[in-house]
C-alpha positions in Angstrom: 25.1 -7.9 15.3 28.5 -6.4 14.5 29.1 -4.4 11.3 31.5 -5.8 8.8 33.2 -4.1 5.6 33.2 -5.5 2.3 33.6 -3.9 -1.3 30.9 -3.3 -3.9 31.8 -2.1 -7.4 35.3 -0.8 -5.9 33.6 1.2 -3.0 34.0 0.2 0.9 30.9 -0.4 2.1 30.3 -0.9 5.9 27.0 -3.3 6.4 25.3 -4.8 9.4 26.1 -8.6 9.8 23.0 -10.6 8.5 22.2 -8.4 5.7 21.8 -9.2 2.4 24.0 -7.9 -0.6 20.8 -6.2 -1.8 20.3 -4.2 1.2 24.2 -3.4 1.9 24.0 -2.4 -1.9 21.0 0.0 -1.3 22.0 1.6 1.9 25.6 2.6 0.4 23.4 4.2 -2.8 24.3 1.7 -5.1 21.3 0.6 -7.6 20.7 -3.0 -8.2 17.8 -3.8 -10.2 15.2 -6.1 -8.6 11.7 -6.9 -9.0 10.6 -9.6 -6.8 12.8 -8.2 -3.5 11.2 -6.5 -0.9 12.4 -4.8 2.5 9.1 -5.8 4.1 9.0 -9.8 2.6 11.4 -12.4 3.0 14.1 -12.9 0.4 12.7 -14.6 -2.5 15.2 -14.7 -5.2 12.6 -15.2 -8.1 13.2 -12.5 -10.6 17.0 -13.0 -10.9 17.5 -9.7 -11.8 19.7 -8.7 -8.7 22.5 -11.2 -9.7 25.9 -10.3 -8.9 29.5 -11.6 -9.2 31.2 -12.4 -5.9 35.2 -12.5 -6.2 36.2 -16.3 -5.5 32.9 -17.6 -6.0 31.8 -19.3 -9.1 28.9 -18.1 -11.2 26.2 -15.6 -10.5 24.3 -15.0 -7.1 21.1 -13.1 -6.6 21.9 -10.5 -4.4 18.7 -10.4 -2.6 19.4 -13.9 -0.8 23.2 -13.8 -0.5 24.3 -12.7 2.9 27.4 -9.9 3.3 30.5 -11.7 4.6 33.8 -9.8 6.0 36.2 -8.8 3.1 33.6 -9.7 0.4 34.4 -8.1 -3.1 31.4 -7.8 -5.0 30.7 -6.7 -8.6 27.3 -5.4 -9.7 27.5 -5.1 -13.4 29.9 -6.6 -15.7 29.6 -8.0 -19.4 28.0 -11.3 -18.2 25.6 -9.7 -15.6 24.5 -6.8 -18.1 23.8 -9.4 -20.8 22.0 -12.0 -18.4 19.6 -8.9 -17.2 18.9 -7.8 -20.7 17.6 -11.4 -21.5 15.5 -11.7 -18.7 13.8 -8.2 -19.1 13.3 -9.2 -23.0 11.7 -12.2 -21.8 9.4 -10.4 -19.4 8.5 -8.2 -22.2 8.1 -10.7 -24.8 5.1 -12.3 -22.6 3.3 -9.4 -21.6 1.3 -6.3 -23.1 3.5 -3.5 -23.8 0.7 -0.7 -23.8 2.5 1.5 -21.1 1.3 4.6 -21.9 -2.0 3.7 -21.2 -1.2 1.5 -18.2 -2.6 2.5 -14.9 1.3 2.0 -13.6 2.8 4.0 -16.1 5.9 6.1 -14.3 5.6 4.2 -11.2 6.1 1.0 -12.7 9.4 -1.0 -11.4 9.7 -2.8 -14.7 10.0 0.6 -16.7 12.7 1.6 -14.4 14.8 -1.9 -14.7 14.3 -1.6 -18.4 15.5 1.8 -18.7 18.6 0.4 -16.7 19.4 -2.4 -18.6 18.5 -1.2 -22.1 16.6 -4.4 -23.4 16.4 -5.0 -27.2 13.0 -4.9 -28.6 11.5 -7.9 -30.6 14.5 -10.1 -29.8 11.8 -12.8 -28.4 8.5 -13.7 -29.2 6.4 -15.0 -26.4 3.0 -16.1 -26.1 0.5 -13.1 -25.3 -1.3 -13.8 -22.5 -5.2 -13.4 -22.9 -6.5 -13.7 -19.2 -9.9 -12.1 -18.4 -9.9 -9.3 -16.3 -11.2 -9.8 -12.8 -13.1 -6.7 -12.1 -15.5 -8.1 -9.5 -13.4 -6.5 -6.5 -15.2 -3.2 -5.9 -11.8 -1.6 -5.1 -9.3 -2.8 -7.6 -8.9 -4.9 -10.6 -6.8 -8.0 -11.6 -5.0 -8.0 -14.4 -2.9 -10.9 -15.2 -2.3 -9.8 -18.7 0.3 -7.3 -17.2 1.7 -9.8 -14.4 5.3 -10.6 -14.3 4.9 -13.6 -11.9 7.0 -12.1 -9.2 4.8 -13.4 -6.3 4.9 -10.2 -4.2 1.0 -9.8 -4.1 1.2 -13.7 -3.1 3.8 -13.5 -0.5 2.5 -10.0 1.0 -0.8 -11.6 1.4 0.8 -14.4 3.2 3.6 -12.6 5.2 2.2 -9.4 6.1 -1.4 -10.1 6.1 -1.7 -13.7 7.1 -4.6 -14.2 5.1 -3.3 -16.3 2.0 -6.2 -15.1 -0.1 -4.0 -15.1 -3.2 -1.6 -17.9 -4.7 0.0 -18.9 -8.1 -2.6 -21.1 -9.9 -1.7 -23.6 -12.9 1.5 -24.3 -14.8 3.7 -23.0 -17.7 2.3 -20.5 -19.8 -0.9 -20.7 -17.8 0.3 -19.7 -14.6 -1.3 -17.1 -13.1 -2.2 -14.8 -9.8 -5.4 -16.0 -8.5 -7.9 -16.2 -5.6 -8.7 -19.6 -4.0 -10.2 -22.2 -6.6 -9.7 -19.5 -9.3 -13.1 -17.8 -8.0 -13.9 -14.3 -8.7 -12.1 -11.8 -6.5 -15.1 -10.6 -4.6 -16.0 -14.4 -3.3 -12.7 -14.8 -1.8 -11.3 -14.4 1.6 -9.6 -10.9 0.8 -10.1 -8.4 3.0 -9.7 -5.4 0.5 -6.7 -4.0 2.5 -4.9 -3.1 -0.8 -1.5 -4.6 0.1 -1.1 -6.3 -2.6 -1.9 -3.7 -4.7 0.5 -1.3 -3.0 3.1 -4.0 -3.5 2.7 -4.8 -7.2 5.6 -3.8 -9.1 3.6 -3.2 -12.4 0.1 -2.7 -13.3 -1.6 -6.1 -12.9 -3.4 -4.9 -9.5 -4.4 -1.3 -9.7 -6.7 0.7 -7.9 -9.8 1.8 -9.9 -9.6 5.2 -8.8 -6.2 5.5 -10.3 -8.0 5.8 -13.5 -9.0 9.4 -12.7 -5.2 10.2 -13.4 -2.0 10.6 -11.8 -1.6 12.7 -8.8 0.3 15.8 -9.2 0.6 16.3 -5.1 1.0 14.5 -1.8 -0.1 15.6 1.8 1.4 13.5 4.7 -1.6 13.0 7.5 -3.3 10.8 10.2 -6.3 8.6 8.8 -9.5 9.9 10.3 -11.4 6.6 10.4 -10.6 5.5 13.7 -8.3 6.2 16.8 -5.4 3.9 15.8 -3.7 6.7 14.4 -2.4 5.1 10.9 -0.1 7.4 9.0 -0.9 8.1 5.1 -0.4 10.3 2.2 -3.3 11.6 0.3 -2.7 11.9 -3.1 -4.1 15.1 -4.7 -4.6 16.2 -8.3 -5.8 19.8 -7.9 -8.2 20.1 -5.2 -9.6 16.2 -5.5 -8.2 13.4 -3.6 -7.4 10.5 -6.1 -5.7 7.9 -4.1 -4.1 7.1 -0.7 -1.1 5.4 0.1 0.5 4.4 3.7 3.3 6.2 5.3 5.8 3.8 6.0 7.8 6.2 8.3 4.5 5.7 10.6 5.5 3.6 13.6 1.8 2.7 14.0 1.0 1.0 10.8 4.6 1.1 9.0 2.7 1.8 5.6 -0.1 -0.7 6.1 -3.7 0.2 6.1 -7.0 -1.4 6.2 -9.6 -1.1 3.4 -11.4 1.8 5.1 -8.0 3.7 5.3 -6.8 3.3 1.8 -10.1 3.3 -0.1 -12.5 5.3 1.7 -11.6 8.5 0.7 -14.6 9.6 -1.5 -16.5 11.3 1.1 -13.8 14.0 1.1 -14.7 15.1 -2.5 -18.7 14.3 -2.0 -21.2 16.9 -3.0 -23.3 16.3 0.2 -20.3 16.6 2.7 -21.2 19.0 5.6 -18.2 21.6 5.8 -20.1 23.7 8.8 -22.7 23.1 11.7 -26.3 23.0 10.5 -29.2 24.4 12.9 -33.0 23.4 12.5 -34.9 26.4 12.1 -38.8 25.3 11.8 -38.5 22.5 8.9 -35.3 23.0 7.2 -31.7 23.3 8.4 -29.5 26.4 8.0 -25.4 26.9 8.0 -24.4 28.5 11.4 -20.9 28.9 13.2 -19.2 26.3 15.6 -19.8 29.1 18.7 -23.5 29.5 17.6 -24.2 25.4 17.2 -22.1 24.6 20.7 -24.3 27.4 22.7 -27.5 25.8 21.4 -26.1 22.1 22.3 -25.2 23.4 25.7 -28.2 25.5 26.3 -30.5 22.5 25.4 -28.7 19.7 27.4 -29.1 22.0 30.5 -33.1 22.3 29.8 -33.5 18.6 29.3 -31.4 17.8 32.3 -33.2 20.3 34.4 -36.9 19.4 32.8 -36.3 15.3 32.8 -33.2 14.5 34.7 -30.0 13.1 33.6 -31.3 10.0 32.7 -33.2 11.3 29.7 -29.8 12.1 28.2 -27.7 9.6 26.2 -24.4 10.2 24.8 -23.2 8.2 21.7 -19.0 8.1 21.3 -17.7 8.0 17.5 -15.1 5.5 16.6 -13.1 8.2 14.6 -12.4 9.8 17.9 -9.3 9.0 19.5 -9.2 6.9 22.8 -8.3 10.1 24.7 -11.5 11.9 23.2 -14.0 9.1 24.0 -12.4 9.1 27.7 -13.5 12.6 27.8 -16.7 11.8 26.5 -17.8 9.3 29.0 -16.4 11.4 31.5 -18.4 14.2 30.7 -21.7 11.9 30.5 -20.7 10.7 34.2 -19.4 13.9 35.6 -21.3 16.5 33.8 -24.6 14.8 32.5 -24.7 12.7 35.7 -25.8 9.5 33.7 -24.6 6.3 32.4 -26.3 6.2 29.3 -23.1 5.8 27.2 -22.6 3.9 24.1 -20.1 3.5 20.9 -20.7 2.1 17.6 -17.6 0.7 15.9 -19.5 0.4 12.4 -18.1 3.0 10.5 
């Protein structure tokens, strides 16, 4: 596709043909508030906060569903746009809980960011405060529909990214809520606990239970250790403890997506019984040793067993946490060095 030129708030912007106005503005560093839009999902146009005015067009238009065109002149702010956005945010706030300081999404909430931009007036509308019971059946995260803004991102993420369709919008009117199939407890649904819905939620409606330990103070980019796929992730840390994980959107392997093990299976890192050095059994107890001592012992014992009982007395178990290249070397070691074909692999972690 070729590039086209348009103007947004008086600034000349070059954008690829086929992009939306929201994407073009974002690439040019122009902020347009939005809650339902996401670059990984199809345009939805649900929250209407990204409305803009286009010269020569009647009315207001959702920039997340409007494609750019040559010579287009766009305004992202005006008295009318600001008034509509402010009203929309006030209506969202009227129908939800305002306990931002105790919300698990505090300081990472998209609604907070939008509210800071549009400056809503408090108490102009009185809504119906929701009273949905929390769904805490899932072992990894909690579903709190009292904080939900019905943007549909979790439903669309499950449909368009995971292709699982474990969530949907149920009921109508004030009773509308995100729910697993047949409004059953989350743990009984077909959910695979990948956590993509929690990662995409712009507010605190779906939150990881471990987040209640507190907000992270730093993050470290790394590779998931659970298998050989090589998914990229960030370890969220607080002091010397890992308190969360998020996918690395720049990693070409997973593009920010993680499975249940990669996203939630990090408790072993801080587990008090985690082995941090090799152990060698002396009599009836294990004692710590160096890697050199442990490897020398393994090499010596393998040689002794092979000499005394033959290579068929030895078996090799490969690891699901190793890379494909490392597992290749393991089977090569078994066949070429030990001289046996007793090789197995357990993918159950």
